[in-house]
ROZA-211973 format. One record per residue (C-alpha): x, z, y; residue number from 1. Coordinates in nm, 2 decimals. Layout:
N
c1  c3  c2  num
X  Z  Y  NUM;
...
This chain:
94
c1  c3  c2  num
13.90  8.98  13.10  1;
14.00  8.63  12.98  2;
13.78  8.38  12.78  3;
13.96  8.47  12.45  4;
13.88  8.84  12.48  5;
13.52  8.76  12.57  6;
13.50  8.56  12.24  7;
13.67  8.84  12.05  8;
13.44  9.09  12.20  9;
13.11  8.89  12.11  10;
13.24  8.84  11.77  11;
13.31  9.22  11.71  12;
12.96  9.29  11.84  13;
12.80  9.04  11.62  14;
12.98  9.17  11.32  15;
12.87  9.52  11.40  16;
12.51  9.38  11.43  17;
12.56  9.21  11.08  18;
12.68  9.54  10.93  19;
12.37  9.72  11.08  20;
12.14  9.45  10.93  21;
12.30  9.47  10.59  22;
12.24  9.84  10.59  23;
11.89  9.78  10.68  24;
11.85  9.54  10.39  25;
11.98  9.81  10.16  26;
11.73  10.06  10.31  27;
11.44  9.81  10.26  28;
11.55  9.75  9.90  29;
11.56  10.13  9.83  30;
11.21  10.15  9.99  31;
11.08  9.89  9.75  32;
11.24  10.05  9.45  33;
11.09  10.39  9.54  34;
10.75  10.25  9.60  35;
10.75  10.06  9.27  36;
10.84  10.40  9.10  37;
10.56  10.58  9.26  38;
10.32  10.31  9.18  39;
10.43  10.32  8.82  40;
10.41  10.71  8.79  41;
10.05  10.70  8.94  42;
9.94  10.41  8.70  43;
10.07  10.63  8.42  44;
9.87  10.92  8.53  45;
9.55  10.71  8.55  46;
9.62  10.56  8.21  47;
9.68  10.89  8.05  48;
9.33  11.01  8.14  49;
9.10  10.71  8.08  50;
8.80  10.91  7.95  51;
8.82  11.18  8.22  52;
8.50  11.39  8.24  53;
8.58  11.44  8.61  54;
8.63  11.11  8.80  55;
8.75  11.30  9.10  56;
9.07  11.38  8.90  57;
9.16  11.00  8.94  58;
9.13  11.02  9.31  59;
9.48  11.16  9.37  60;
9.66  10.90  9.16  61;
9.46  10.62  9.30  62;
9.55  10.74  9.66  63;
9.91  10.76  9.55  64;
9.89  10.40  9.42  65;
9.76  10.29  9.76  66;
10.04  10.47  9.94  67;
10.30  10.32  9.71  68;
10.17  9.97  9.77  69;
10.18  10.03  10.15  70;
10.53  10.16  10.11  71;
10.64  9.84  9.92  72;
10.49  9.62  10.18  73;
10.64  9.80  10.47  74;
10.98  9.78  10.30  75;
10.93  9.41  10.24  76;
10.88  9.36  10.61  77;
11.19  9.56  10.69  78;
11.38  9.32  10.47  79;
11.22  9.01  10.63  80;
11.30  9.13  10.98  81;
11.66  9.21  10.88  82;
11.69  8.86  10.72  83;
11.56  8.70  11.04  84;
11.80  8.91  11.25  85;
12.09  8.81  11.04  86;
12.00  8.44  11.08  87;
12.00  8.50  11.46  88;
12.33  8.68  11.45  89;
12.48  8.38  11.24  90;
12.34  8.13  11.49  91;
12.52  8.33  11.77  92;
12.84  8.32  11.58  93;
12.82  7.94  11.52  94;
């Protein structure tokens, strides 16, 4: 394998990695969107029952809010990691 074919092979692998990272960015963005929707739905359930005679009825939506917050945070970390990987791949291509 000559030097030109090695360069082409490396570029093809790098481009495949970029596609994977772009897909990962999309998954992270979808996770954030889904988490925000869950957070909003839980907040609406809490707001709809402000004078609840049974405080335990608020436990489920409050737990759901916490889970949604963690989902958003985890998805943001996925995006951050994908961004760093794209930067590394761009450095390799340079």
